[in-house]
Chimera marker file (.cmm) of the C-alpha trace (Angstrom):
<marker_set name="trace">
<marker id="1" x="-0.533" y="-2.577" z="7.250" r="1" g="1" b="0" radius="0.5"/>
<marker id="2" x="1.899" y="-4.800" z="9.133" r="1" g="1" b="0" radius="0.5"/>
<marker id="3" x="4.031" y="-3.759" z="12.083" r="1" g="1" b="0" radius="0.5"/>
<marker id="4" x="7.589" y="-4.294" z="13.288" r="1" g="1" b="0" radius="0.5"/>
<marker id="5" x="7.566" y="-3.405" z="16.952" r="1" g="1" b="0" radius="0.5"/>
<marker id="6" x="5.913" y="0.009" z="17.134" r="1" g="1" b="0" radius="0.5"/>
<marker id="7" x="6.735" y="0.906" z="13.532" r="1" g="1" b="0" radius="0.5"/>
<marker id="8" x="4.186" y="0.377" z="10.787" r="1" g="1" b="0" radius="0.5"/>
<marker id="9" x="5.221" y="-1.167" z="7.473" r="1" g="1" b="0" radius="0.5"/>
<marker id="10" x="3.413" y="-0.281" z="4.261" r="1" g="1" b="0" radius="0.5"/>
<marker id="11" x="3.555" y="-2.975" z="1.573" r="1" g="1" b="0" radius="0.5"/>
<marker id="12" x="2.511" y="-2.140" z="-1.975" r="1" g="1" b="0" radius="0.5"/>
<marker id="13" x="2.753" y="-3.447" z="-5.543" r="1" g="1" b="0" radius="0.5"/>
<marker id="14" x="5.429" y="-1.713" z="-7.593" r="1" g="1" b="0" radius="0.5"/>
<marker id="15" x="4.028" y="-0.326" z="-10.831" r="1" g="1" b="0" radius="0.5"/>
<marker id="16" x="5.813" y="-1.147" z="-14.097" r="1" g="1" b="0" radius="0.5"/>
<marker id="17" x="7.932" y="-3.777" z="-12.307" r="1" g="1" b="0" radius="0.5"/>
<marker id="18" x="7.532" y="-7.268" z="-10.960" r="1" g="1" b="0" radius="0.5"/>
<marker id="19" x="7.238" y="-7.575" z="-7.222" r="1" g="1" b="0" radius="0.5"/>
<marker id="20" x="6.329" y="-5.689" z="-4.099" r="1" g="1" b="0" radius="0.5"/>
<marker id="21" x="7.951" y="-3.050" z="-1.918" r="1" g="1" b="0" radius="0.5"/>
<marker id="22" x="7.897" y="-2.412" z="1.812" r="1" g="1" b="0" radius="0.5"/>
<marker id="23" x="8.340" y="1.061" z="3.294" r="1" g="1" b="0" radius="0.5"/>
<marker id="24" x="9.129" y="1.751" z="6.953" r="1" g="1" b="0" radius="0.5"/>
<marker id="25" x="11.040" y="4.524" z="8.749" r="1" g="1" b="0" radius="0.5"/>
<marker id="26" x="13.057" y="5.777" z="5.762" r="1" g="1" b="0" radius="0.5"/>
<marker id="27" x="13.822" y="2.237" z="4.525" r="1" g="1" b="0" radius="0.5"/>
<marker id="28" x="12.629" y="0.759" z="1.253" r="1" g="1" b="0" radius="0.5"/>
<marker id="29" x="12.971" y="-2.943" z="0.446" r="1" g="1" b="0" radius="0.5"/>
<marker id="30" x="11.783" y="-4.993" z="-2.504" r="1" g="1" b="0" radius="0.5"/>
<marker id="31" x="10.752" y="-8.624" z="-2.928" r="1" g="1" b="0" radius="0.5"/>
<marker id="32" x="8.950" y="-10.913" z="-5.322" r="1" g="1" b="0" radius="0.5"/>
<marker id="33" x="6.127" y="-11.426" z="-2.816" r="1" g="1" b="0" radius="0.5"/>
<marker id="34" x="4.716" y="-9.270" z="-0.011" r="1" g="1" b="0" radius="0.5"/>
<marker id="35" x="6.101" y="-11.768" z="2.521" r="1" g="1" b="0" radius="0.5"/>
<marker id="36" x="9.607" y="-11.522" z="1.047" r="1" g="1" b="0" radius="0.5"/>
<marker id="37" x="9.504" y="-7.714" z="1.061" r="1" g="1" b="0" radius="0.5"/>
<marker id="38" x="8.384" y="-7.755" z="4.716" r="1" g="1" b="0" radius="0.5"/>
<marker id="39" x="11.094" y="-10.251" z="5.677" r="1" g="1" b="0" radius="0.5"/>
<marker id="40" x="13.759" y="-8.063" z="4.087" r="1" g="1" b="0" radius="0.5"/>
<marker id="41" x="12.331" y="-5.046" z="5.917" r="1" g="1" b="0" radius="0.5"/>
<marker id="42" x="12.641" y="-6.833" z="9.261" r="1" g="1" b="0" radius="0.5"/>
<marker id="43" x="16.340" y="-7.357" z="8.575" r="1" g="1" b="0" radius="0.5"/>
<marker id="44" x="16.850" y="-3.751" z="7.432" r="1" g="1" b="0" radius="0.5"/>
<marker id="45" x="15.157" y="-2.296" z="10.527" r="1" g="1" b="0" radius="0.5"/>
<marker id="46" x="17.192" y="-4.580" z="12.807" r="1" g="1" b="0" radius="0.5"/>
<marker id="47" x="20.392" y="-3.461" z="11.072" r="1" g="1" b="0" radius="0.5"/>
<marker id="48" x="19.520" y="0.229" z="11.467" r="1" g="1" b="0" radius="0.5"/>
<marker id="49" x="18.567" y="-0.154" z="15.128" r="1" g="1" b="0" radius="0.5"/>
<marker id="50" x="21.829" y="-1.995" z="15.788" r="1" g="1" b="0" radius="0.5"/>
<marker id="51" x="23.827" y="0.824" z="14.152" r="1" g="1" b="0" radius="0.5"/>
<marker id="52" x="21.957" y="3.446" z="16.192" r="1" g="1" b="0" radius="0.5"/>
<marker id="53" x="22.585" y="1.631" z="19.463" r="1" g="1" b="0" radius="0.5"/>
<marker id="54" x="26.296" y="1.286" z="18.617" r="1" g="1" b="0" radius="0.5"/>
<marker id="55" x="26.482" y="5.016" z="17.872" r="1" g="1" b="0" radius="0.5"/>
<marker id="56" x="24.897" y="5.816" z="21.251" r="1" g="1" b="0" radius="0.5"/>
<marker id="57" x="27.431" y="3.587" z="23.020" r="1" g="1" b="0" radius="0.5"/>
<marker id="58" x="30.313" y="5.402" z="21.305" r="1" g="1" b="0" radius="0.5"/>
<marker id="59" x="28.890" y="8.791" z="22.340" r="1" g="1" b="0" radius="0.5"/>
<marker id="60" x="28.801" y="7.768" z="26.003" r="1" g="1" b="0" radius="0.5"/>
<marker id="61" x="32.523" y="6.986" z="26.021" r="1" g="1" b="0" radius="0.5"/>
<link id1="1" id2="2" r="1" g="1" b="0" radius="0.2"/>
<link id1="2" id2="3" r="1" g="1" b="0" radius="0.2"/>
<link id1="3" id2="4" r="1" g="1" b="0" radius="0.2"/>
<link id1="4" id2="5" r="1" g="1" b="0" radius="0.2"/>
<link id1="5" id2="6" r="1" g="1" b="0" radius="0.2"/>
<link id1="6" id2="7" r="1" g="1" b="0" radius="0.2"/>
<link id1="7" id2="8" r="1" g="1" b="0" radius="0.2"/>
<link id1="8" id2="9" r="1" g="1" b="0" radius="0.2"/>
<link id1="9" id2="10" r="1" g="1" b="0" radius="0.2"/>
<link id1="10" id2="11" r="1" g="1" b="0" radius="0.2"/>
<link id1="11" id2="12" r="1" g="1" b="0" radius="0.2"/>
<link id1="12" id2="13" r="1" g="1" b="0" radius="0.2"/>
<link id1="13" id2="14" r="1" g="1" b="0" radius="0.2"/>
<link id1="14" id2="15" r="1" g="1" b="0" radius="0.2"/>
<link id1="15" id2="16" r="1" g="1" b="0" radius="0.2"/>
<link id1="16" id2="17" r="1" g="1" b="0" radius="0.2"/>
<link id1="17" id2="18" r="1" g="1" b="0" radius="0.2"/>
<link id1="18" id2="19" r="1" g="1" b="0" radius="0.2"/>
<link id1="19" id2="20" r="1" g="1" b="0" radius="0.2"/>
<link id1="20" id2="21" r="1" g="1" b="0" radius="0.2"/>
<link id1="21" id2="22" r="1" g="1" b="0" radius="0.2"/>
<link id1="22" id2="23" r="1" g="1" b="0" radius="0.2"/>
<link id1="23" id2="24" r="1" g="1" b="0" radius="0.2"/>
<link id1="24" id2="25" r="1" g="1" b="0" radius="0.2"/>
<link id1="25" id2="26" r="1" g="1" b="0" radius="0.2"/>
<link id1="26" id2="27" r="1" g="1" b="0" radius="0.2"/>
<link id1="27" id2="28" r="1" g="1" b="0" radius="0.2"/>
<link id1="28" id2="29" r="1" g="1" b="0" radius="0.2"/>
<link id1="29" id2="30" r="1" g="1" b="0" radius="0.2"/>
<link id1="30" id2="31" r="1" g="1" b="0" radius="0.2"/>
<link id1="31" id2="32" r="1" g="1" b="0" radius="0.2"/>
<link id1="32" id2="33" r="1" g="1" b="0" radius="0.2"/>
<link id1="33" id2="34" r="1" g="1" b="0" radius="0.2"/>
<link id1="34" id2="35" r="1" g="1" b="0" radius="0.2"/>
<link id1="35" id2="36" r="1" g="1" b="0" radius="0.2"/>
<link id1="36" id2="37" r="1" g="1" b="0" radius="0.2"/>
<link id1="37" id2="38" r="1" g="1" b="0" radius="0.2"/>
<link id1="38" id2="39" r="1" g="1" b="0" radius="0.2"/>
<link id1="39" id2="40" r="1" g="1" b="0" radius="0.2"/>
<link id1="40" id2="41" r="1" g="1" b="0" radius="0.2"/>
<link id1="41" id2="42" r="1" g="1" b="0" radius="0.2"/>
<link id1="42" id2="43" r="1" g="1" b="0" radius="0.2"/>
<link id1="43" id2="44" r="1" g="1" b="0" radius="0.2"/>
<link id1="44" id2="45" r="1" g="1" b="0" radius="0.2"/>
<link id1="45" id2="46" r="1" g="1" b="0" radius="0.2"/>
<link id1="46" id2="47" r="1" g="1" b="0" radius="0.2"/>
<link id1="47" id2="48" r="1" g="1" b="0" radius="0.2"/>
<link id1="48" id2="49" r="1" g="1" b="0" radius="0.2"/>
<link id1="49" id2="50" r="1" g="1" b="0" radius="0.2"/>
<link id1="50" id2="51" r="1" g="1" b="0" radius="0.2"/>
<link id1="51" id2="52" r="1" g="1" b="0" radius="0.2"/>
<link id1="52" id2="53" r="1" g="1" b="0" radius="0.2"/>
<link id1="53" id2="54" r="1" g="1" b="0" radius="0.2"/>
<link id1="54" id2="55" r="1" g="1" b="0" radius="0.2"/>
<link id1="55" id2="56" r="1" g="1" b="0" radius="0.2"/>
<link id1="56" id2="57" r="1" g="1" b="0" radius="0.2"/>
<link id1="57" id2="58" r="1" g="1" b="0" radius="0.2"/>
<link id1="58" id2="59" r="1" g="1" b="0" radius="0.2"/>
<link id1="59" id2="60" r="1" g="1" b="0" radius="0.2"/>
<link id1="60" id2="61" r="1" g="1" b="0" radius="0.2"/>
</marker_set>
């Protein structure tokens, strides 16, 4: 199992399809290789964390 920060990422082969999937904190990404699925997950987690931090900033106003 790989990690992004403190979050663990589970990578597995998708049955009945070509490729792999990565699952982490309510996000699911797909890729042709495990490395591609992990790379896409890094971007998805960064996007979610950015949205959460923006929402917190708006609440403080």
